[in-house]
C-alpha positions as CSV (number, residue, x, y, z in Angstrom):
1,X,0.3,0.2,-0.5
2,X,0.7,3.4,-1.3
3,X,-0.5,6.6,0.6
4,X,-0.1,9.9,-1.5
5,X,-0.4,12.9,0.9
6,X,-3.2,15.3,0.6
7,X,-2.4,18.8,-1.1
8,X,-0.9,21.1,1.5
9,X,1.8,18.4,3.6
10,X,4.9,19.3,2.4
11,X,4.2,18.0,-1.4
12,X,2.7,15.8,-2.6
13,X,4.9,12.8,-2.3
14,X,5.1,8.9,-2.6
15,X,5.6,7.6,0.9
16,X,6.1,3.5,1.8
17,X,6.9,2.6,4.8
18,X,7.5,-1.4,5.8
19,X,6.3,-0.7,9.4
20,X,2.7,-1.4,8.3
21,X,3.4,-1.9,4.8
22,X,3.0,-5.3,2.5
23,X,6.6,-6.0,2.6
24,X,7.3,-9.4,3.1
25,X,5.8,-13.0,2.5
26,X,5.2,-15.5,5.3
27,X,4.3,-19.3,5.1
28,X,1.1,-19.9,7.8
29,X,1.7,-22.5,9.8
30,X,-1.4,-24.2,8.3
31,X,0.6,-24.0,4.3
32,X,-1.2,-20.2,3.4
33,X,1.4,-17.5,2.6
34,X,-0.3,-13.9,3.5
35,X,1.6,-10.2,2.9
36,X,2.4,-8.6,5.7
37,X,4.7,-6.1,7.0
38,X,7.4,-5.7,9.6
39,X,4.9,-5.0,12.7
40,X,2.6,-7.7,11.6
41,X,5.2,-9.9,11.1
42,X,6.7,-9.6,14.2
43,X,3.5,-9.6,16.1
44,X,2.2,-13.4,14.3
45,X,6.0,-14.3,14.6
46,X,4.8,-17.5,16.4
47,X,1.7,-18.3,14.4
48,X,4.5,-18.5,10.9
49,X,6.1,-20.9,9.4
50,X,9.2,-18.9,8.0
51,X,9.9,-15.3,5.6
52,X,9.9,-16.6,1.7
53,X,12.4,-15.0,-0.5
54,X,13.4,-15.0,-4.1
55,X,17.2,-16.5,-2.7
56,X,18.5,-17.8,0.5
57,X,20.4,-14.2,0.7
58,X,17.8,-12.3,1.0
59,X,16.7,-13.9,3.2
60,X,19.2,-14.3,5.8
61,X,19.5,-10.3,5.0
62,X,15.2,-10.2,6.4
63,X,16.8,-12.3,8.9
64,X,19.3,-9.6,9.5
65,X,17.6,-6.8,10.1
66,X,14.9,-8.8,12.4
67,X,17.3,-9.1,14.7
68,X,18.8,-5.7,14.0
69,X,15.2,-4.3,15.5
70,X,14.6,-7.0,18.3
71,X,18.0,-5.7,19.4
72,X,16.8,-1.7,18.9
73,X,14.2,-3.0,21.2
74,X,15.3,-4.7,24.0
75,X,13.9,-7.2,22.6
76,X,16.5,-10.5,23.8
77,X,17.8,-12.9,26.3
78,X,18.5,-10.8,29.5
79,X,21.1,-13.6,30.1
80,X,22.3,-17.1,28.9
81,X,21.3,-18.8,31.9
82,X,17.1,-17.9,31.0
83,X,18.0,-18.1,27.2
84,X,16.9,-21.8,26.5
85,X,13.2,-21.0,28.1
86,X,12.7,-18.0,26.4
87,X,13.2,-19.1,22.9
88,X,10.1,-21.3,24.2
89,X,8.5,-17.8,25.2
90,X,5.3,-17.6,22.9
91,X,4.7,-14.1,21.6
92,X,8.6,-13.0,23.3
93,X,8.7,-10.8,20.2
94,X,5.5,-8.7,20.4
95,X,7.6,-5.6,22.2
96,X,9.3,-5.9,19.0
97,X,6.2,-5.2,17.2
98,X,5.0,-2.9,20.0
99,X,8.1,-1.0,19.4
100,X,7.9,-0.3,16.2
101,X,4.4,0.9,16.0
102,X,5.2,3.5,19.2
103,X,8.1,5.0,17.4
104,X,9.2,8.9,17.8
105,X,7.2,10.8,15.0
106,X,10.3,12.4,13.9
107,X,11.9,9.3,13.4
108,X,11.1,8.5,9.0
109,X,10.9,4.5,8.5
110,X,10.0,6.3,4.5
111,X,12.0,4.4,1.5
112,X,10.9,7.5,-0.5
113,X,11.7,10.6,2.0
114,X,13.9,13.4,0.2
115,X,15.7,14.4,3.6
116,X,16.1,10.4,4.8
117,X,15.6,7.6,3.4
118,X,14.8,4.4,4.6
119,X,18.2,2.4,4.4
120,X,19.9,5.0,1.6
121,X,22.2,7.9,1.0
122,X,20.0,11.3,0.6
123,X,24.1,12.9,-0.6
124,X,23.9,11.0,-3.7
125,X,20.2,13.2,-4.7
126,X,22.4,15.3,-6.6
127,X,24.1,13.0,-9.1
128,X,21.0,9.9,-9.2
129,X,19.8,11.4,-12.6
130,X,22.8,12.1,-14.6
131,X,24.7,8.4,-12.8
132,X,22.1,6.4,-12.2
133,X,21.1,3.3,-13.8
134,X,17.8,1.5,-13.8
135,X,16.4,0.1,-11.0
136,X,17.6,-4.4,-11.2
137,X,21.9,-2.5,-10.6
138,X,20.1,-3.1,-7.2
139,X,19.0,-7.2,-8.0
140,X,22.4,-8.9,-6.7
141,X,21.9,-11.9,-9.5
142,X,20.8,-9.5,-11.7
143,X,23.7,-6.9,-11.8
144,X,26.6,-9.4,-12.8
145,X,29.6,-6.5,-12.8
146,X,27.5,-4.1,-12.4
147,X,27.4,-2.6,-15.7
148,X,25.2,-5.4,-17.5
149,X,22.8,-8.1,-16.3
150,X,23.8,-11.4,-16.8
151,X,21.5,-11.8,-19.7
152,X,23.3,-8.6,-21.0
153,X,20.5,-6.8,-21.1
154,X,22.3,-3.6,-20.3
155,X,21.2,-1.7,-16.4
156,X,20.2,2.0,-17.9
157,X,16.9,-0.1,-19.1
158,X,14.4,1.4,-17.0
159,X,11.2,-1.1,-15.9
160,X,10.7,-0.1,-12.6
161,X,11.1,-3.0,-9.5
162,X,8.2,-2.8,-7.6
163,X,8.4,-0.8,-4.0
164,X,8.4,-4.0,-1.8
165,X,10.9,-6.3,-3.7
166,X,13.5,-3.0,-3.9
167,X,13.3,-2.5,-0.1
168,X,14.0,-6.7,0.0
169,X,16.5,-6.2,-2.6
170,X,18.6,-3.1,-1.0
171,X,18.8,-4.8,2.2
172,X,20.1,-7.7,0.5
173,X,23.3,-6.0,-1.1
174,X,23.4,-3.7,2.6
175,X,24.9,-7.8,3.7
176,X,26.1,-9.5,0.5
177,X,27.4,-7.1,-2.1
178,X,30.0,-8.1,-3.5
179,X,33.8,-6.1,-3.9
180,X,34.4,-3.8,-7.1
181,X,33.9,-0.9,-8.9
182,X,30.4,0.8,-9.5
183,X,29.8,2.6,-12.4
184,X,29.6,6.0,-11.3
185,X,32.5,8.2,-12.5
186,X,34.4,9.1,-8.8
187,X,35.2,12.1,-10.5
188,X,31.6,13.3,-10.8
189,X,29.8,12.8,-7.5
190,X,31.1,13.0,-3.4
191,X,34.9,10.9,-4.5
192,X,37.2,8.7,-6.1
193,X,36.4,5.9,-3.1
194,X,32.4,5.8,-3.3
195,X,33.4,3.7,-6.6
196,X,35.7,1.4,-4.7
197,X,32.8,-1.2,-3.5
198,X,33.8,-3.5,-0.7
199,X,32.6,-7.0,0.2
200,X,29.2,-6.6,2.0
201,X,29.6,-8.1,5.7
202,X,28.6,-11.7,5.3
203,X,29.6,-11.5,1.4
204,X,33.4,-13.7,2.4
205,X,32.0,-16.1,4.9
206,X,29.1,-18.2,5.2
207,X,26.8,-17.1,7.9
208,X,24.9,-20.1,9.5
209,X,20.9,-19.2,11.1
210,X,19.2,-21.6,13.8
211,X,16.2,-22.6,12.2
212,X,13.4,-23.0,14.6
213,X,10.3,-25.3,13.9
214,X,8.3,-21.3,14.2
215,X,9.5,-17.9,12.4
216,X,9.6,-16.9,16.3
217,X,11.7,-19.0,16.8
218,X,14.2,-19.1,14.3
219,X,14.4,-15.3,15.6
220,X,15.2,-16.1,19.4
221,X,17.6,-19.0,19.0
222,X,19.9,-16.0,17.3
223,X,19.5,-13.5,19.7
224,X,22.0,-13.3,22.2
225,X,22.3,-11.4,25.6
226,X,23.4,-8.2,25.2
227,X,26.2,-7.0,28.0
228,X,26.9,-3.7,26.4
229,X,24.3,-1.4,25.1
230,X,22.9,-2.7,22.1
231,X,23.4,0.0,19.9
232,X,20.4,2.0,17.6
233,X,19.6,0.9,13.9
234,X,20.9,2.5,10.8
235,X,17.7,4.1,9.1
236,X,19.8,6.4,7.1
237,X,23.3,7.3,5.3
238,X,22.0,11.5,7.1
239,X,20.8,10.5,10.8
240,X,21.7,9.0,13.3
241,X,26.0,8.1,13.7
242,X,29.0,10.2,12.3
243,X,29.0,8.3,8.6
244,X,32.7,8.0,7.1
245,X,33.5,10.3,4.1
246,X,34.8,10.2,0.0
247,X,37.7,12.4,-0.3
248,X,39.6,8.6,1.2
249,X,40.1,5.4,1.3
250,X,38.0,4.4,5.0
251,X,39.1,2.7,7.9
252,X,37.0,-0.2,9.5
253,X,34.9,1.6,12.2
254,X,33.9,-0.2,15.5
255,X,30.0,-1.6,16.0
256,X,27.9,-0.3,18.4
257,X,26.8,-2.5,19.1
258,X,24.2,-5.9,18.1
259,X,21.9,-3.1,16.7
260,X,24.2,-1.3,15.2
261,X,26.6,-4.4,13.5
262,X,22.7,-6.2,11.8
263,X,21.4,-3.9,10.1
264,X,24.8,-1.7,8.5
265,X,25.2,0.1,5.7
266,X,27.3,-1.6,3.7
267,X,26.0,-0.1,0.7
268,X,25.6,4.0,-0.4
269,X,22.6,3.5,-2.3
270,X,19.6,6.2,-3.8
271,X,16.3,5.2,-5.2
272,X,15.0,7.3,-6.8
273,X,10.6,6.5,-7.1
274,X,8.1,5.4,-9.9
275,X,5.2,9.2,-10.4
276,X,2.5,6.3,-8.9
277,X,4.9,5.6,-5.8
278,X,4.6,2.3,-6.0
279,X,7.8,1.3,-7.2
280,X,11.9,2.5,-8.4
281,X,12.7,3.6,-11.4
282,X,16.2,4.6,-11.0
283,X,19.5,3.9,-8.7
284,X,23.0,4.6,-7.8
285,X,25.2,2.7,-5.8
286,X,28.0,4.1,-4.2
287,X,30.8,2.6,-1.5
288,X,29.3,2.1,2.1
289,X,30.6,1.2,5.6
290,X,33.6,-0.3,6.0
291,X,33.8,-2.3,9.5
292,X,36.1,-3.3,12.2
293,X,34.6,-6.5,13.4
294,X,36.5,-8.8,16.4
295,X,36.1,-12.5,16.6
296,X,33.9,-12.6,18.9
297,X,31.3,-9.6,17.1
298,X,30.6,-13.0,14.3
299,X,28.6,-15.6,16.6
300,X,27.7,-17.6,14.3
301,X,30.5,-18.0,12.2
302,X,32.3,-21.2,12.4
303,X,36.3,-21.9,11.2
304,X,38.1,-24.2,9.5
305,X,41.9,-24.6,8.9
306,X,43.1,-24.2,4.8
307,X,46.2,-25.7,3.1
308,X,48.2,-23.1,3.6
309,X,47.9,-23.6,7.6
310,X,46.0,-20.3,7.9
311,X,41.8,-20.7,9.6
312,X,39.5,-18.3,9.1
313,X,35.8,-19.2,8.9
314,X,34.3,-21.4,6.6
315,X,33.7,-19.9,3.4
316,X,31.2,-20.2,0.4
317,X,33.5,-22.1,-2.9
318,X,32.1,-23.2,-6.2
319,X,34.3,-26.4,-6.3
320,X,33.7,-27.6,-2.5
321,X,30.4,-28.4,-0.8
322,X,29.0,-26.8,2.7
323,X,28.0,-30.3,3.4
324,X,31.6,-31.9,4.0
325,X,33.1,-29.1,6.2
326,X,29.1,-29.8,8.0
327,X,31.4,-31.7,10.6
328,X,33.0,-27.9,11.6
329,X,29.4,-27.2,13.2
330,X,28.9,-29.8,15.2
331,X,32.6,-29.2,16.9
332,X,31.6,-25.6,17.7
333,X,29.3,-27.0,20.0
334,X,30.6,-30.7,21.5
335,X,33.2,-27.8,22.7
336,X,31.3,-25.2,24.3
337,X,29.2,-28.3,26.0
338,X,32.6,-30.3,26.6
339,X,34.0,-27.1,28.1
340,X,31.0,-26.9,30.9
341,X,31.3,-24.1,33.1
342,X,31.4,-20.3,32.1
343,X,29.6,-20.5,29.4
344,X,28.3,-17.3,28.8
345,X,26.7,-17.7,25.4
346,X,28.3,-15.3,23.2
347,X,28.3,-18.0,20.1
348,X,25.1,-19.9,19.0
349,X,26.8,-22.6,19.2
350,X,28.2,-21.8,23.2
351,X,24.4,-20.7,23.4
352,X,22.8,-24.6,21.7
353,X,25.5,-26.2,24.3
354,X,23.1,-24.8,27.0
355,X,19.8,-26.4,25.9
356,X,19.9,-29.7,28.1
357,X,20.4,-32.9,26.3
358,X,18.4,-35.6,26.0
359,X,18.0,-38.0,29.3
360,X,18.0,-41.0,26.9
361,X,19.1,-40.8,22.5
362,X,15.9,-41.2,21.0
363,X,15.1,-44.7,19.8
364,X,15.6,-44.8,15.9
365,X,12.8,-43.3,14.1
366,X,12.0,-41.2,17.1
367,X,11.4,-37.3,17.2
368,X,13.5,-35.7,19.9
369,X,12.2,-33.3,21.7
370,X,14.3,-30.6,20.5
371,X,14.7,-30.2,15.8
372,X,16.9,-27.3,15.6
373,X,18.0,-26.8,11.9
374,X,21.8,-25.2,11.1
375,X,20.8,-23.2,8.4
376,X,24.1,-22.2,5.9
377,X,24.1,-20.1,3.6
378,X,27.2,-18.4,0.6
379,X,27.4,-15.8,-1.7
380,X,30.6,-17.6,-4.9
381,X,31.2,-14.1,-6.2
382,X,34.1,-14.1,-8.9
383,X,35.9,-10.7,-8.5
384,X,32.9,-8.4,-9.1
385,X,30.1,-11.1,-10.1
386,X,27.8,-13.2,-8.3
387,X,28.2,-16.3,-9.1
388,X,25.7,-18.9,-7.0
389,X,23.5,-18.6,-3.6
390,X,24.8,-21.7,-1.9
391,X,23.1,-23.6,1.3
392,X,21.9,-26.3,3.2
393,X,20.4,-27.4,6.3
394,X,22.0,-29.7,9.0
395,X,20.0,-31.5,11.9
396,X,21.4,-31.0,15.6
397,X,20.0,-32.5,19.1
398,X,20.4,-31.3,22.3
399,X,23.4,-33.8,23.7
400,X,24.1,-35.9,20.1
401,X,26.7,-32.9,18.6
402,X,29.9,-35.5,19.7
403,X,27.3,-38.5,17.4
404,X,26.4,-35.8,14.9
405,X,29.8,-34.7,14.4
406,X,31.4,-38.2,13.7
407,X,28.6,-38.8,11.6
408,X,29.0,-35.9,9.5
409,X,33.3,-36.1,10.0
410,X,33.3,-39.8,8.8
411,X,30.8,-39.3,6.1
412,X,32.7,-36.5,4.3
413,X,36.5,-38.4,4.5
414,X,34.5,-41.9,3.3
415,X,33.2,-39.3,0.3
416,X,36.6,-37.8,-0.1
417,X,37.9,-41.4,0.0
418,X,36.2,-42.2,-2.8
419,X,36.3,-39.5,-5.3
420,X,40.3,-39.8,-5.0
421,X,39.5,-43.7,-6.1
422,X,37.7,-42.7,-9.7
423,X,40.2,-39.6,-9.6
424,X,42.9,-43.0,-10.3
425,X,40.3,-45.0,-11.4
426,X,39.9,-42.1,-13.4
427,X,44.0,-42.0,-14.3
428,X,44.5,-46.1,-15.1
429,X,41.7,-45.7,-18.5
430,X,44.1,-43.1,-20.0
431,X,46.8,-45.0,-19.7
432,X,45.0,-48.3,-21.9
433,X,42.4,-46.0,-23.6
434,X,45.2,-43.8,-25.0
435,X,48.5,-45.2,-25.5
436,X,50.7,-42.4,-27.0
437,X,48.9,-39.1,-26.4
438,X,50.1,-35.7,-26.5
439,X,50.8,-33.4,-23.2
440,X,48.5,-31.0,-24.1
441,X,45.7,-33.7,-24.9
442,X,46.5,-35.3,-21.6
443,X,43.7,-33.4,-19.1
444,X,41.4,-33.3,-21.4
445,X,41.5,-37.3,-22.0
446,X,41.2,-38.3,-18.4
447,X,38.6,-35.9,-18.3
448,X,36.9,-37.9,-20.5
449,X,36.9,-41.2,-17.4
450,X,36.6,-38.7,-14.5
451,X,32.8,-38.9,-12.6
452,X,34.0,-36.8,-9.9
453,X,31.6,-33.7,-9.5
454,X,28.5,-36.2,-10.7
455,X,30.1,-38.1,-7.4
456,X,29.9,-35.1,-5.5
457,X,26.7,-34.2,-6.3
458,X,24.8,-38.2,-5.6
459,X,26.3,-38.0,-2.2
460,X,24.9,-34.8,-0.8
461,X,21.4,-36.3,-0.8
462,X,22.7,-40.1,1.4
463,X,24.8,-38.4,3.5
464,X,21.5,-35.6,4.3
465,X,19.6,-39.1,5.2
466,X,22.9,-40.2,7.6
467,X,22.5,-37.3,9.4
468,X,19.2,-36.6,9.2
469,X,19.1,-41.0,10.9
470,X,22.1,-39.8,13.6
471,X,19.9,-36.5,14.5
472,X,16.9,-39.6,15.0
473,X,19.2,-41.5,17.5
474,X,20.6,-43.6,14.5
475,X,23.8,-45.7,15.2
476,X,26.8,-43.9,13.6
477,X,28.4,-47.2,13.2
478,X,25.1,-48.5,11.5
479,X,24.5,-45.3,9.8
480,X,28.2,-44.6,8.3
481,X,28.1,-48.1,6.9
482,X,24.6,-48.1,5.3
483,X,26.1,-44.6,3.7
484,X,29.6,-46.0,2.9
485,X,27.1,-49.1,1.0
486,X,25.5,-46.2,-1.4
487,X,27.9,-43.6,-2.3
488,X,30.2,-46.8,-3.1
489,X,27.9,-47.9,-5.1
490,X,26.1,-45.0,-6.3
491,X,30.0,-44.5,-7.6
492,X,31.3,-47.3,-8.9
493,X,27.8,-46.9,-11.2
494,X,28.7,-43.2,-12.6
495,X,32.0,-45.0,-13.8
496,X,30.1,-47.6,-15.5
497,X,27.7,-45.5,-17.2
498,X,31.2,-43.3,-17.7
499,X,33.5,-46.2,-19.3
500,X,30.3,-47.2,-21.7
501,X,31.5,-45.3,-24.0
502,X,34.6,-47.1,-24.9
503,X,34.2,-49.0,-27.9
504,X,33.2,-52.2,-28.1
505,X,37.0,-53.7,-29.2
506,X,39.2,-55.3,-27.1
507,X,41.1,-52.3,-25.9
508,X,37.4,-50.8,-24.6
509,X,37.1,-54.0,-23.0
510,X,40.9,-53.5,-20.6
511,X,40.1,-50.6,-20.3
512,X,37.5,-50.7,-19.0
513,X,38.8,-53.9,-16.9
514,X,42.2,-51.5,-15.3
515,X,39.5,-48.2,-14.0
516,X,36.8,-50.5,-12.5
517,X,40.0,-52.7,-10.9
518,X,42.0,-49.7,-10.1
519,X,38.7,-48.4,-8.3
520,X,37.9,-51.9,-6.0
521,X,41.2,-52.2,-5.2
522,X,41.4,-48.2,-3.7
523,X,38.0,-49.1,-1.9
524,X,39.7,-52.2,-0.9
525,X,42.8,-50.9,0.5
526,X,44.3,-50.3,3.5
527,X,44.3,-47.1,3.7
528,X,40.8,-47.0,2.6
529,X,38.1,-45.9,5.6
530,X,36.8,-48.7,7.6
531,X,33.1,-48.6,6.4
532,X,35.1,-48.8,2.5
533,X,36.4,-52.0,4.1
534,X,33.5,-53.5,5.2
535,X,31.6,-52.8,2.1
536,X,34.5,-54.3,-0.6
537,X,34.5,-57.4,1.7
């Protein structure tokens, strides 16, 4: 809905306020899809399953903004000790909705306000008409390298973006915008640094969100106790705290609290409303705020060791699926529970460890008393171009983190070993099929017999089944045995299908036999994981 002021107001212009205007679609517990405002979303959070979004990144960005509102309104647990019970409190988020309704008259939540537009930088106004482009520049998946769409449709195309969609795309840019150069001349605007886009706050790592059975539970699972001030919402570039300038490269600033952190303006954005005020027809986008974050301010991050021995937060990769490192999630909870005393709930995993463990592991197939999904989301980008969103969910049940760690770690090891066996089988096939190869052709010839990519795709489903069964109480050894049997059989079948392309002659038959023997031999080797050796005997 759009409210148009009557003559005599400051001017006749469009107003769009996400507190009262429909800005998001949510799935109710009965399966109905509802169009809601922010206030309605928070008021009914415990009667909603989840929020819907066009991409995983957009959904994370909406959750981030809702978390920021909760922190700013004082809606969060008072202590780590009370957090587990608080998570189960129905309608505990209503104070956040009431806070939104009762904001002061002079606090602007208008997406199209001329001086303080919500989430935007009004200082860009003198340059919007000349240097702006079509509104699709807001949408990470369509903007390509900020110069053309992926489908080569130029960014100057003026097709309007509905206001609600523009609002969600803006939030996503603030959180996930890729690094690169903006489509704007620094000489003609506020300064060259405006054109230098830093990666968004979550653009270089995996964000882990704990999902509950309702939207309300999801938000409470991800709200932490606050030891200092919660900070203030970043509503507009020209209000609140002092922002960076664009005369020189910005130094990272410290955050004032979680409300500040979850609503940081990662981009300078300005949108021009359509004449009817129901959408956006022009956008200007430049560099935003740069943060200096301590490790404890990335409370959901899990750290993995790189090949060079350095550690960094788990990141999205086009070649390595997140499930292959899922054991890092469970290790973080297991370590927190094992450490015992002094758990201040500072990280997501320390809070999950505060849930009392099951007294008795559930019988196989029986649901545990509490089930949480750990949802991982990341953006794969190549330089300035967004390539793909990657996401996955992994089950968590209190007290079973050690078993879940063992299942995921061993499951990943089994899959890795099978992939190596497939690689060696491909090499063996190449040595027979191409007895006199040209060095330049070696890579492409081996690739003909390499089915590792298909193997990784085929392994995701049995891995998910392994984790689900472990969370439901299936003994890890039993689950891994079935998993290894499924993965190894599927991999061998992929190899056989690949080798079927060989000519029907003696050399083709020999190539097939050598490759399969090498694969089977690797699985029966003493170096193979025990689960695979059992399967091969």
